[in-house]
MARNU-516518 format. One record per residue (C-alpha): residue in three letters; y, x, z. Coordinates in steps of 0.05 Angstrom, whole numbers. Example, Ala and Ser with C-alpha at 12.3 -4.5 7.8 and 13.67 -1.06 7.14 Angstrom:
BEGIN
(pt "Ala", (-90, 246, 156))
(pt "Ser", (-21, 273, 143))
REM end
This chain:
BEGIN
(pt "Met", (1, -1, -1))
(pt "Asn", (70, 27, -19))
(pt "Ser", (108, 29, 48))
(pt "Gly", (171, 57, 14))
(pt "Ile", (233, 18, 16))
(pt "Leu", (252, -14, -50))
(pt "Lys", (323, 2, -72))
(pt "Pro", (360, -54, -108))
(pt "Ala", (371, -39, -182))
(pt "Ser", (443, -32, -205))
(pt "Ser", (463, -97, -238))
(pt "Pro", (489, -97, -309))
(pt "Ser", (557, -122, -282))
(pt "Ser", (564, -65, -233))
(pt "Lys", (549, -15, -288))
(pt "Thr", (600, -48, -333))
(pt "Glu", (653, -46, -279))
(pt "Thr", (642, 27, -268))
(pt "Ser", (646, 41, -342))
(pt "Gly", (709, -1, -347))
(pt "Ser", (741, 37, -289))
(pt "Arg", (730, 104, -324))
(pt "Asp", (754, 75, -390))
(pt "Val", (820, 47, -365))
(pt "Leu", (831, 111, -323))
(pt "Thr", (826, 153, -384))
(pt "Arg", (867, 107, -427))
(pt "Leu", (921, 97, -374))
(pt "Arg", (926, 173, -363))
(pt "Thr", (932, 185, -437))
(pt "Asp", (987, 132, -444))
(pt "Ile", (1028, 165, -387))
(pt "Val", (1016, 236, -412))
(pt "Ser", (1039, 215, -482))
(pt "Ser", (1098, 178, -455))
(pt "Val", (1077, 107, -478))
(pt "Phe", (1098, 94, -408))
(pt "Glu", (1159, 136, -396))
(pt "Pro", (1176, 171, -328))
(pt "Glu", (1196, 121, -274))
(pt "Thr", (1172, 61, -315))
(pt "Arg", (1148, 5, -268))
(pt "Leu", (1074, -9, -281))
(pt "Lys", (1067, -85, -276))
(pt "Phe", (997, -113, -264))
(pt "Ala", (1010, -176, -304))
(pt "Asp", (1025, -134, -367))
(pt "Met", (973, -80, -357))
(pt "Thr", (914, -124, -343))
(pt "Lys", (926, -155, -412))
(pt "Arg", (938, -87, -445))
(pt "Tyr", (874, -57, -420))
(pt "Asp", (833, -120, -414))
(pt "Val", (811, -106, -342))
(pt "Gly", (817, -143, -274))
(pt "Ile", (868, -124, -223))
(pt "Gly", (815, -89, -177))
(pt "Thr", (794, -42, -235))
(pt "Leu", (867, -28, -254))
(pt "Arg", (887, -14, -180))
(pt "Glu", (828, 36, -174))
(pt "Ala", (851, 73, -237))
(pt "Leu", (923, 75, -211))
(pt "Ser", (902, 100, -143))
(pt "Gln", (867, 156, -175))
(pt "Leu", (925, 173, -220))
(pt "Ser", (969, 172, -157))
(pt "Ser", (925, 224, -126))
(pt "Glu", (933, 266, -191))
(pt "Gly", (1008, 260, -189))
(pt "Phe", (1018, 216, -250))
(pt "Val", (1041, 156, -214))
(pt "Thr", (1075, 138, -149))
(pt "Val", (1068, 76, -105))
(pt "Glu", (1118, 44, -60))
(pt "Ala", (1103, -8, -4))
(pt "Gly", (1122, -77, -30))
(pt "Lys", (1143, -48, -99))
(pt "Gly", (1077, -27, -128))
(pt "Phe", (1064, 30, -180))
(pt "Lys", (1108, 67, -225))
(pt "Val", (1104, 128, -270))
(pt "Ser", (1124, 192, -232))
(pt "Pro", (1191, 221, -249))
(pt "Val", (1199, 288, -281))
(pt "Ser", (1244, 346, -261))
(pt "Ala", (1256, 418, -277))
(pt "Glu", (1235, 437, -206))
(pt "Glu", (1168, 402, -214))
(pt "Leu", (1157, 434, -281))
(pt "Ile", (1169, 502, -254))
(pt "Glu", (1117, 490, -198))
(pt "Ile", (1066, 461, -246))
(pt "Thr", (1074, 519, -295))
(pt "Asp", (1062, 570, -241))
(pt "His", (1000, 535, -216))
(pt "Phe", (973, 526, -286))
(pt "Ile", (983, 599, -305))
(pt "Thr", (948, 621, -242))
(pt "Phe", (886, 578, -258))
(pt "Glu", (889, 593, -334))
(pt "Lys", (889, 668, -324))
(pt "Arg", (830, 666, -278))
(pt "Ala", (792, 622, -324))
(pt "Val", (808, 668, -384))
(pt "Arg", (780, 729, -348))
(pt "Glu", (718, 692, -329))
(pt "Ala", (707, 666, -399))
(pt "Ile", (717, 733, -430))
(pt "Ala", (665, 762, -381))
(pt "His", (612, 709, -396))
(pt "Gly", (625, 684, -466))
(pt "Gly", (575, 697, -522))
(pt "Glu", (574, 690, -597))
(pt "Asp", (575, 614, -597))
(pt "Trp", (637, 615, -553))
(pt "Glu", (671, 663, -601))
(pt "Thr", (652, 622, -662))
(pt "Asn", (679, 559, -631))
(pt "Ile", (745, 591, -616))
(pt "Val", (754, 611, -688))
(pt "Ala", (736, 542, -714))
(pt "Val", (782, 506, -667))
(pt "His", (839, 553, -679))
(pt "His", (832, 541, -754))
(pt "Arg", (837, 465, -743))
(pt "Leu", (899, 477, -701))
(pt "Ser", (933, 522, -750))
(pt "Leu", (926, 470, -807))
(pt "Ile", (978, 429, -771))
(pt "Glu", (1020, 482, -740))
(pt "Gly", (1030, 514, -809))
(pt "Leu", (1063, 450, -834))
(pt "Pro", (1140, 437, -837))
(pt "Trp", (1166, 406, -772))
(pt "Glu", (1175, 337, -801))
(pt "Arg", (1102, 334, -824))
(pt "Arg", (1080, 362, -757))
(pt "Met", (1114, 307, -721))
(pt "Glu", (1077, 257, -765))
(pt "Arg", (1012, 287, -741))
(pt "His", (1036, 300, -670))
(pt "Ser", (978, 262, -636))
(pt "Glu", (927, 302, -678))
(pt "Trp", (964, 367, -656))
(pt "Val", (962, 348, -583))
(pt "Glu", (886, 337, -588))
(pt "Arg", (874, 401, -627))
(pt "His", (922, 441, -581))
(pt "Arg", (881, 418, -520))
(pt "Glu", (814, 437, -557))
(pt "Phe", (841, 507, -572))
(pt "His", (861, 523, -500))
(pt "Glu", (796, 493, -473))
(pt "Ala", (756, 533, -526))
(pt "Ile", (787, 598, -497))
(pt "Ile", (762, 583, -427))
(pt "Ala", (698, 543, -446))
(pt "Ala", (653, 603, -420))
(pt "Cys", (685, 602, -352))
(pt "Pro", (627, 585, -302))
(pt "Gly", (674, 557, -249))
(pt "Arg", (673, 483, -256))
(pt "Trp", (725, 470, -201))
(pt "Leu", (770, 519, -232))
(pt "Phe", (763, 484, -299))
(pt "Arg", (779, 415, -266))
(pt "Leu", (839, 441, -230))
(pt "Arg", (871, 474, -292))
(pt "Ser", (856, 410, -331))
(pt "Ile", (897, 367, -283))
(pt "Met", (954, 420, -290))
(pt "Phe", (945, 421, -366))
(pt "Asp", (954, 344, -366))
(pt "Gln", (1017, 351, -327))
(pt "Leu", (1046, 401, -375))
(pt "Asp", (1027, 358, -434))
(pt "Arg", (1069, 302, -402))
(pt "Tyr", (1131, 347, -405))
(pt "Arg", (1115, 366, -476))
(pt "Phe", (1116, 295, -496))
(pt "Val", (1179, 279, -458))
(pt "Thr", (1215, 332, -502))
(pt "Lys", (1175, 324, -566))
(pt "Arg", (1230, 293, -607))
(pt "Ala", (1271, 357, -610))
(pt "Pro", (1249, 406, -662))
(pt "Glu", (1252, 461, -607))
(pt "Gly", (1201, 422, -568))
(pt "Leu", (1142, 447, -611))
(pt "Gly", (1170, 517, -619))
(pt "Gly", (1167, 553, -688))
(pt "Arg", (1130, 613, -659))
(pt "Lys", (1070, 574, -631))
(pt "Leu", (1027, 586, -693))
(pt "Glu", (1033, 662, -686))
(pt "Glu", (1026, 659, -611))
(pt "His", (959, 620, -615))
(pt "Arg", (934, 670, -667))
(pt "Glu", (952, 728, -621))
(pt "Ile", (917, 695, -561))
(pt "Met", (855, 683, -602))
(pt "Thr", (854, 755, -627))
(pt "Ala", (862, 786, -558))
(pt "Thr", (808, 739, -529))
(pt "Leu", (758, 756, -583))
(pt "Ala", (773, 830, -573))
(pt "Arg", (754, 819, -499))
(pt "Asp", (822, 847, -478))
(pt "Ala", (830, 806, -415))
(pt "Asp", (895, 839, -394))
(pt "Leu", (929, 825, -460))
(pt "Ala", (904, 756, -469))
(pt "Cys", (928, 736, -398))
(pt "Ala", (995, 766, -412))
(pt "Leu", (1000, 729, -479))
(pt "Ile", (980, 664, -448))
(pt "Glu", (1029, 668, -392))
(pt "Gln", (1086, 683, -439))
(pt "His", (1063, 627, -484))
(pt "Ile", (1064, 576, -427))
(pt "Arg", (1128, 598, -395))
(pt "Asp", (1163, 599, -463))
(pt "Thr", (1143, 527, -473))
(pt "Ser", (1165, 505, -401))
(pt "Glu", (1233, 539, -408))
(pt "Arg", (1246, 502, -474))
(pt "Ala", (1226, 438, -438))
(pt "Ile", (1272, 450, -380))
(pt "Lys", (1331, 461, -426))
(pt "Leu", (1315, 395, -460))
(pt "Leu", (1305, 351, -397))
REM end
């Protein structure tokens, strides 16, 4: 006789709710990062439950998670709104991101193999196809550029074995992306030198020159942040 305690199977509805929570979290984070909801926009439950086709409980759960990540704020009696932006915050985010990114790059260079190198080259090529276009055409494909830009920087550190390090730098990367979107309408926002900078970062990484790769990445990130500060 089986004396073990039978565990209740997860119901289809509970699995759907969990999936829905993850989906709305991803979509909402993307909409905030890409300035669909601009800084300090009030996030109204009535509008957002329709937009994302979810219940208030699922939406509240997603917003609470985004609050812990710093993308939204909550005020007693007033609800949620998109976090404000400031030069002071961008400076702090930049410093944290650079610290995480340089550690991740060194780890990736130490552990990466041929597949890692091959992926970096392929992803860089996809990015350069957009970055080589005139500014007006780059802006037409800005959403693609954002995706490929993220893919490139993630490819550089993909061989880093530290999962928590990867997660922490990803949160900081999202925060930096939010500032890039806030300033994206100015031609300076993308920076005409980025095509060459990404090529130099790739070359140094593939050459296993960790010191040079880290120096180039720090300069690359700080230059972007300084441009954003001037445009805020």
